N, C-alpha and C positions, 0 to 999 in steps of 0.2 A: 499443144501437142507435145507426145513424148516421142523425141526420134535419138539415132546413133549419136553420144556426144560429141563427136568430130562433126557432127553434119549441122549444128545448132546454125549458124549463121545463113547455110543455104538452105535451110528449111524457111526459116524465116523470110530467107528473101521472096523464095516461091508463094508464101504468105500473101508479103506484101504484094508482090506484083497480082496476086490473083485478087485481092480485095481492090487493088485499082481498076481492074478488068471489069469486077462487079459494078464498081461505080459507073464505068464508061456506059453500061449494059443498061442503067439504071435498074440493078437489082438490088443496090446495097442499102438496106434500110435504115443503117445509123453508122456513124464511124468507130471506127474501130483503130487501135494503137497497135503493133505489135511489140511482143517485148520478148528478146529471147534472155535465156539463161543459162548461163556456164561455167564450168569449173577454169582453174588453171589450165591443166594440161588442156583440156578441151579448146581452149581459148589460144595460148600462147606457142601451142605444141600442134596436135594433129588437128585442130580448126582452125590455125592462123588464116591458110590458103582462103580456105572459105569465106571468113571475117573481111579479108584484104578485100577478097572482090565484092563483097556486101558495099564494105565502104567507099571502095572507090566506083561502084556503080550509084552508090547515091540513094541508095533503100530510104525509104521512110520510117525507121526501126531503132528501139533503143538495145541496144545490147550490153547487158550487165555480167561481169564476169566475177563468180566469188572465188576471191584465192586463196587458198589455204595453204599454200605452195606444197603442193604435192597430188601426188595420184592415192589421194587418202581412200577414196571406198574401193580399189582392188587392192592394197595392201602396203599403203606408205609409198612407194615409189617417187623417188624424183623426179621431177619435170624442169622445165626451162626456168620457171619460177621460183623454184626453190632456192634457198638464198645461202651464198656463199658459205661454207662451213657447219651448213646443216647434217647431223648423220639423218638417212633415211633406209631402205632397207636395198635400194639399187646403188647406195652411195653409204656405205657403213663407213663409220670412224672404226679406225682401232689402230696399232702399232705403226704402220707404213702408209695411213689415211686419215687425212680431218676431213671427211664425210666431202660434200659437195664443193668441185673444185673451180666452180666456174659462179659467174656474179648472174642474180638475178636477172632475165631479160625485163626491159624497160618496154613493156606493151602498149601504156598510156603514150608513149613519145611515137610508138608508130602507126596507133591510132592516130594521132596529129599530123604527121608525116602524110596522113591522106586527106586533109584540108576540110578535116568534115567540121558541122557548126561546132559541137558540143565534144568535150572529152572531160573528164572529173575523176577522180579517185575520192573512196571514201570508207569509212569503218564504220559498223553496228556501236562502236563502243561513242561513237559522236553520233546519237539515233539523229538528232534533229537535221543536223548538217545531211546526212541521208537521205532523211526525208524529202526535205528542199530540192538535191540534186535530181532526185528520181521524179518530184514533180516539175522539174523545168526540163529534164532529159525529153520527157514523156510529151511536153508544150511544144519541143521546137520539131519544125519540119526539116525531114532528112535526118541522116544518121546521127545518133550518140554515142557514144560511149561511155560506159560507169563501170570502174575498177573498184570492187570491194573487199577489202583485208578482210578475213573470216578466219579470227583466230581456231583451232583446232586441239584439243585435250589430248586425243589419242595418238596424235602425228607429232603433236609439238611436247609432248610429255611434259603436262605442266594440268596441274589440279584443274577441276571444271571452274571452282569457285574463281579464279584469276584471269578469267578468258577476258571479261571487259578490263580489268588495270590492263594487263598485256596488248588489249588494243591500244587501249592510250598511251602506253610506253611508247609504241611503235610510232605512233604520231610524235612524241614529245622529245626522242631520240634522234628523229628525223630519219629514220629506218623506213618508214611508210608517209612522207609527206603528203599531206591532204592539201589540195589545190584543185583548180576547175581553170578550164582552157577554153574559151568561148571567142569562136572566129578568130581563132590564130593569139588569141592574147590569154599572157598566163594571168591567173590570179592566186596568191596561198592564201588559201581560208584559216588556216592554224601557223602562225607564225610566233616564234619567242624569243626573246632577247637573249637568252643563250639554251641550246640542246642539252638534254641531260645525256650521260654517258651511255653509249651502246652497251656497255656491262650492264646496266641497270634493267635493259631489256633480254639479253642474252643468259643470264644468269638463273633468270628463275624456270627457264626451258630446258627440258632433257637432250631433245635434239642439238643443244650447243655445250653442253656440260663439258664435255670433252676439249674444248678448246683453248690452247696452253694462250698464256697474256701476250706472246708477240702475234699471232692471228688476233685476238680479239683488238689490239692497236692497228691490225691491217685492217678491219673491219673499220676502226672510228674513222682512220683515214679516209677509206674511200664513202664514207656516209657524208662526211664534212665536207669531201669534195663535191660530192652529187649534188647536196642541201645547197651547197654555194651559188652552184650553175642555176638550179631551180629558181633560186631568189635572186638573182641576178635578171632572170626573164622578167618572172613579176615586175621587178623595178622601173625597169625597163620597158615595160608595157608591149613584148613580144609575146 
């Protein structure tokens, strides 16, 4: 069903409830899994209320957020998933602005706070990890949330042949860690003895090309600190 993109979780909730009703009445001829798909704007901004309600109520569905870090289909406007320092049409860089001035909203952590069975991050640059997580999430009874980083050549301003590489760099630098949380327990799926500098990820993208060295260092400090927090959760088994 194609719906207004802020209504994704609400529509999925209704579909899942309808399937349950059909099952109670003996009219459901086969099992079905409701899968909802939305972008970062429809997930972390205008769809967050509906998503939170669906997760809290415990609907048996999989919600997949395809995160390209802005409202790309309507003109590259910033969303709450836009990373700090990125230039968009509504957070443009210039003499008096470095672009986006807030840090990316951590929606997977918000999903975890709802005490749902499964939350994970993924990136198509690691396809087998993504496939495995989709299969696992679809098999789980109850709500599951999958947050997928989706490089966007147009909005990120990079050549199309760099899309897969940038997805890998996002993980290798710790900018976008790949992990899963099963019943509240964290697990890092890709960990590295030493993270690459965030500069390696930022420099190929036009949306970050304006950043001065001090802002790159500020981003590096934030990424390092957040990655260590995540790693500690995984090591402690919480």
